[in-house]
C-alpha positions in Angstrom: -27.0 -2.2 -17.2 -25.2 -6.0 -17.4 -22.9 -5.1 -20.0 -22.1 -1.8 -18.0 -20.6 -4.4 -15.1 -19.2 -6.8 -16.9 -17.1 -4.1 -18.6 -16.6 -2.2 -15.2 -15.3 -5.8 -14.1 -13.2 -6.4 -17.0 -11.5 -2.8 -16.6 -10.8 -3.3 -13.2 -9.5 -6.6 -13.8 -6.9 -5.7 -16.4 -5.8 -2.8 -14.2 -5.0 -5.4 -11.1 -3.3 -7.7 -14.0 -1.6 -5.0 -15.6 -0.4 -3.6 -11.6 0.5 -6.9 -10.6 2.9 -7.2 -13.8 4.9 -4.1 -12.7 5.2 -4.8 -9.6 6.4 -8.5 -10.1 9.0 -7.3 -13.0 9.8 -4.3 -11.1 9.3 -2.0 -14.4 9.9 1.8 -14.3 7.2 4.2 -14.0 9.0 7.0 -15.2 5.9 9.2 -14.5 6.9 8.8 -10.7 10.7 8.8 -11.4 10.9 5.1 -9.7 10.3 1.8 -10.2 7.3 -0.6 -9.5 8.8 -2.3 -6.7 9.9 0.9 -5.0 6.5 2.3 -5.3 5.0 3.6 -2.0 1.6 2.3 -0.7 1.5 -1.1 -3.2 -0.7 -3.2 -0.5 -3.3 -0.4 -0.3 -3.6 0.0 -4.0 -4.1 -3.6 -4.2 -6.3 -3.5 -1.7 -8.5 -1.1 -3.2 -8.2 -2.8 -6.3 -9.7 -6.2 -4.4 -12.4 -4.0 -2.8 -13.5 -2.9 -6.2 -13.7 -6.2 -7.6 -15.3 -6.9 -4.1 -18.2 -4.6 -4.5 -19.1 -5.4 -8.0 -19.1 -8.8 -8.0 -21.1 -9.0 -4.7 -23.5 -6.5 -6.8 -23.6 -8.9 -9.7 -24.1 -11.9 -7.5 -26.9 -10.6 -5.6 -28.6 -9.6 -8.9 -28.4 -12.8 -10.1 -29.7 -15.1 -7.7 -32.7 -12.7 -6.7 -33.7 -13.1 -10.2 -33.2 -16.9 -10.4 -35.6 -17.0 -7.5 -38.3 -14.5 -8.6 -38.1 -15.9 -12.2 -38.3 -19.7 -10.4 -41.9 -18.6 -9.0 -43.8 -19.9 -12.4 -47.1 -19.6 -10.9 -46.9 -15.8 -11.1 -46.0 -15.4 -14.8 -48.7 -16.1 -17.4 -46.1 -17.8 -19.5 -42.6 -19.4 -18.4 -40.2 -21.4 -20.5 -37.4 -22.9 -19.8 -7.8 -19.5 -14.0 -6.3 -16.5 -12.0 -1.9 -16.7 -11.8 -1.3 -14.4 -8.8 1.9 -12.7 -10.1 2.8 -11.1 -6.7 2.6 -11.5 -2.8 0.8 -8.4 -2.4 -2.1 -9.2 -5.0 -3.1 -12.2 -2.5 -6.6 -9.8 -1.8 -7.7 -9.7 -5.3 -6.9 -13.1 -6.1 -9.0 -14.2 -3.5 -11.7 -12.4 -4.5 -11.6 -13.6 -8.2 -11.1 -17.1 -6.9 -14.1 -17.1 -4.6 -16.5 -15.1 -7.5 -15.2 -17.5 -10.2 -16.0 -20.7 -8.1 -19.8 -19.0 -7.2 -20.0 -18.6 -10.9 -19.4 -22.3 -11.3 -21.6 -23.4 -8.5 -24.4 -20.7 -10.1 -24.1 -22.5 -13.5 -24.4 -26.1 -12.2 -27.5 -25.3 -9.7 -29.1 -23.5 -11.9 -28.6 -24.8 -15.5 -31.2 -27.9 -15.4 -34.8 -25.6 -15.9 -34.1 -23.0 -14.1 -33.1 -20.2 -16.8 -36.1 -19.1 -18.1 -38.3 -16.1 -19.1 -41.3 -15.1 -17.1 -44.1 -12.9 -18.3 -46.4 -11.1 -16.2 -49.0 -8.0 -16.4 -46.2 -5.7 -15.2 -42.9 -7.2 -16.6 -40.8 -9.7 -18.5 -37.7 -10.9 -16.4 -35.2 -13.1 -18.5 -32.6 -15.0 -16.2 -29.8 -16.7 -17.2 -26.1 -15.8 -16.9 -27.4 -12.7 -16.7 -30.8 -10.6 -15.4 -32.8 -9.0 -18.1 -36.2 -6.6 -16.5 -38.6 -5.0 -18.8 -41.4 -3.5 -17.6 -44.6 -2.7 -19.5 -45.6 0.7 -18.3 -44.3 3.0 -20.8 -43.7 0.0 -23.9 -44.6 1.6 -27.6 -43.4 -1.0 -29.5 -42.0 -4.9 -30.0 -40.0 -5.7 -32.5 -37.9 -8.6 -33.8 -34.7 -8.0 -35.7 -32.2 -11.1 -36.3 -31.7 -12.7 -32.9 -33.2 -10.2 -30.6 -36.5 -8.8 -29.4 -36.5 -5.1 -29.0 -38.6 -3.2 -26.7 -39.1 0.3 -27.5 -40.3 2.7 -24.7 -41.1 6.5 -24.4 -38.3 8.6 -24.5 -36.4 7.0 -26.8 -35.3 4.2 -24.7 -34.7 0.7 -26.3 -34.4 -2.5 -24.3 -33.6 -5.8 -25.3 -32.9 -9.5 -25.3 -31.7 -12.6 -27.4 -34.4 -14.5 -28.9 -32.3 -17.7 -27.8 -33.7 -17.4 -24.3 -37.0 -18.1 -25.4 -36.9 -22.0 -27.4 -38.1 -21.7 -31.0 -41.2 -23.7 -30.4 -42.6 -21.4 -27.5 -42.2 -18.2 -29.1 -45.7 -18.0 -30.9 -46.9 -18.6 -27.3 -44.6 -16.1 -25.7 -46.0 -13.4 -28.3 -49.5 -14.4 -27.8 -49.5 -14.1 -24.2 -47.2 -10.5 -24.5 -50.0 -9.3 -27.0 -52.7 -10.1 -24.4 -50.6 -8.2 -21.7 -50.4 -4.8 -23.2 -52.9 -2.5 -24.4 -52.5 -2.9 -28.0 -53.9 0.1 -29.1 -50.7 1.9 -27.3 -48.1 -0.8 -28.2 -47.3 -1.8 -31.7 -46.1 -5.5 -32.7 -43.6 -5.9 -35.5 -43.3 -9.5 -35.3 -43.3 -12.1 -38.2 -44.6 -15.0 -37.3 
């Protein structure tokens, strides 16, 4: 889901950039038999791009801050380890949105980078929070495996979720997997982990 949101944010940002370039340099739009500067509803199009960026960014921001708050309630877990250029005047709203959430991203990193990014393990779920939020439920889990730098969680109906092993410091991995094994029904969950 996080990758989908990032891709969606990237697509909307690229479309906004391309439209800004078209308007700024008054490029021809042959399909509409006009030029970008003469295109009607330019302000509304920029407003639409800005609103899409706003909605996607607010969803992402709320999810990250809620995830940080949840994963830092250490007592609830069995284990826990530690430039945009405006090309045209009409593009002010998307520019403000991008600048605001760029500043929020820097603030998020500064406030939370020291010992707040962590992985939490409870009897019901694993919550990994750093720049993104990854939530993995124990319900329906069939297999846990490690391949290269990724921990894979295979569920019923061919669902596979994962997070990077880098989220857990190397000296804490054995402890994490031992707590994970204790949190699941060993008769239903297969572990393929080289320890």
